[in-house]
C-alpha positions as CSV (number, residue, x, y, z in Angstrom):
1,M,0.0,0.0,0.0
2,S,1.7,3.2,-1.2
3,T,0.7,6.8,-0.3
4,E,1.6,10.0,-2.1
5,H,3.7,11.2,0.9
6,E,6.3,8.5,0.4
7,R,9.5,9.8,-1.2
8,S,12.8,8.1,-1.5
9,S,14.7,11.3,-2.5
10,E,14.6,15.0,-1.9
11,T,16.3,17.7,-4.1
12,I,17.4,21.0,-2.6
13,D,18.3,24.1,-4.5
14,V,21.7,25.4,-3.4
15,P,22.7,29.1,-3.8
16,K,25.7,30.0,-5.8
17,G,28.9,29.8,-3.8
18,V,27.7,27.0,-1.4
19,S,29.0,23.5,-1.7
20,F,28.3,20.3,0.2
21,A,30.8,17.3,0.4
22,L,30.8,14.1,2.3
23,H,34.0,12.9,4.0
24,G,33.2,9.5,5.4
25,R,30.4,10.2,8.0
26,R,31.0,13.9,8.1
27,L,29.2,16.5,6.0
28,L,31.3,19.6,5.1
29,A,29.3,22.7,3.9
30,K,31.3,25.7,2.6
31,G,29.9,29.1,1.7
32,P,30.9,32.7,1.3
33,L,30.6,33.3,5.1
34,G,32.4,30.2,6.4
35,A,32.5,26.4,6.6
36,V,30.4,24.1,8.8
37,E,31.1,20.4,9.6
38,R,28.4,18.1,10.9
39,P,28.0,14.3,11.5
40,F,26.0,12.7,8.7
41,P,24.0,9.5,8.7
42,A,25.8,8.0,5.7
43,D,24.4,4.5,6.3
44,A,20.8,5.8,6.0
45,L,21.2,8.6,3.4
46,A,23.2,9.2,0.3
47,L,24.2,12.7,-0.9
48,S,24.9,13.6,-4.5
49,S,25.8,17.1,-5.6
50,E,25.2,18.7,-9.1
51,A,25.5,22.3,-10.3
52,G,23.0,24.2,-8.1
53,H,21.3,21.1,-6.6
54,V,21.9,18.6,-3.9
55,T,20.0,15.3,-3.8
56,L,19.4,13.3,-0.7
57,T,18.4,9.6,-1.3
58,L,17.1,7.2,1.3
59,R,19.0,4.0,1.8
60,L,16.2,2.7,4.0
61,P,12.7,1.5,3.1
62,S,10.8,4.6,2.2
63,H,7.4,3.4,3.5
64,R,8.5,3.8,7.2
65,K,7.7,7.0,9.1
66,R,11.1,7.2,10.6
67,S,12.8,7.0,7.2
68,Q,10.6,9.9,5.9
69,A,11.3,11.9,9.0
70,L,15.1,11.4,8.6
71,L,14.9,12.5,5.0
72,N,12.8,15.6,5.8
73,T,15.0,16.5,8.7
74,W,18.2,16.4,6.7
75,A,16.5,18.3,3.8
76,A,15.7,21.0,6.3
77,H,19.3,21.0,7.7
78,L,20.7,21.4,4.2
79,R,18.3,24.3,3.4
80,N,19.2,26.0,6.7
81,L,22.9,25.5,6.1
82,S,22.8,26.9,2.6
83,G,20.8,29.9,3.7
84,S,23.0,30.6,6.7
85,L,26.2,30.3,4.8
86,T,25.1,33.0,2.3
87,V,23.1,35.6,4.3
88,G,24.0,34.7,8.0
89,V,21.9,34.0,11.1
90,E,20.7,36.3,13.8
91,A,19.1,36.0,17.2
92,R,17.8,38.7,19.6
93,L,17.7,38.6,23.4
94,K,16.1,41.2,25.7
95,I,17.8,42.6,28.8
96,V,15.3,42.9,31.6
97,A,16.5,44.9,34.7
98,A,13.7,45.8,37.0
99,H,15.5,45.9,40.4
100,F,19.1,46.8,39.7
101,P,20.6,48.6,36.7
102,M,22.4,45.9,34.8
103,K,25.4,46.6,32.7
104,V,25.9,44.3,29.7
105,Q,28.9,44.5,27.5
106,V,30.8,42.3,25.0
107,K,34.5,41.6,25.7
108,E,36.3,39.5,23.1
109,S,34.4,36.2,23.0
110,H,32.5,36.7,26.3
111,L,29.3,38.6,27.3
112,L,29.9,40.3,30.6
113,I,26.9,40.9,32.9
114,E,27.7,43.4,35.7
115,N,25.5,44.3,38.7
116,F,23.0,41.5,38.1
117,L,20.6,41.7,41.0
118,G,23.2,43.8,42.8
119,E,25.8,41.0,42.8
120,K,29.4,42.0,43.6
121,Y,31.1,39.9,41.0
122,P,30.1,40.0,37.3
123,R,28.7,37.0,35.5
124,S,30.0,36.0,32.1
125,S,28.8,33.9,29.2
126,D,31.0,32.4,26.5
127,L,30.1,32.9,22.9
128,V,30.5,29.8,20.7
129,P,33.3,30.3,18.1
130,G,31.9,31.7,14.9
131,T,29.3,33.9,16.8
132,S,29.5,37.6,17.5
133,A,27.4,39.7,19.8
134,R,26.6,43.4,20.2
135,V,24.5,45.3,22.7
136,D,21.9,47.6,21.2
137,G,20.0,49.4,23.9
138,E,18.0,46.8,25.8
139,F,18.7,44.1,23.2
140,V,21.7,41.7,22.7
141,I,22.0,40.8,19.0
142,L,23.9,37.6,18.2
143,S,25.0,36.9,14.6
144,G,27.0,34.2,12.8
145,Y,26.9,31.7,10.0
146,D,25.8,28.6,11.8
147,M,22.2,28.4,13.3
148,E,23.2,25.9,15.9
149,Q,26.2,28.0,17.2
150,V,24.1,31.1,17.4
151,G,21.3,29.2,19.2
152,Q,23.8,27.7,21.7
153,S,25.3,31.1,22.4
154,A,21.8,32.5,23.1
155,A,21.2,29.5,25.5
156,N,24.5,30.1,27.2
157,I,23.6,33.8,27.9
158,E,20.1,32.9,29.2
159,R,21.7,30.3,31.5
160,A,24.3,32.8,32.8
161,S,21.6,35.3,33.8
162,R,19.4,32.6,35.6
163,I,18.1,33.7,39.0
164,R,19.1,31.7,42.0
165,D,17.8,32.0,45.6
166,Y,15.1,34.5,44.7
167,D,11.5,34.0,43.8
168,P,11.3,34.2,40.0
169,R,7.8,35.5,40.1
170,V,9.0,38.7,41.8
171,F,12.5,38.9,40.4
172,Q,12.1,38.7,36.7
173,D,15.5,40.3,35.9
174,G,17.6,38.5,33.3
175,I,18.4,38.2,29.6
176,Y,15.7,36.4,27.7
177,L,15.4,35.1,24.1
178,V,12.8,37.1,22.2
179,E,13.7,36.0,18.6
180,R,15.1,32.6,17.9
181,A,18.1,32.0,15.6
182,H,16.8,32.7,12.1
183,L,18.2,33.7,8.7
184,K,19.0,37.4,8.4
185,E,16.6,39.5,6.4
186,A,17.9,40.5,2.9
187,A,18.8,44.1,3.1
């Protein structure tokens, strides 16, 4: 019994300047902004690259839900990678300081949070390599060329400003994610 949703391959359009290559079980994606390397399920999927197109082919039975989910997931990964390597990725976090004036600044590859809830020592959060940050008023804007790295940096910042030993219903100070990591808008 076959349905119309079963596919054994998926073709993705790739922007000019972006290339994908397999090295064993590692996927290497290169673009104008940088290069990203990821583990790739080479036993379940095959990757072939032509001019402007990449084709993913299932090596598993295509009638299974998990096979289709794997194919769709990796097609989405490749679309995100090709977009992020050409236009970049951005995430926005909001600085909320209701009780004490918080000072947030970027120093090299760290985000420094001073006077958080009146604490004597500053808190700091590491930015994942390939990610840059800037403070714009009450927002922290993260940018980079890998969606996972930008998202992990945002999570590190949220974790660094987590409130301990206070009631979070009263003390809502912190730095919170307001826009997830997404492709930058074409300007």
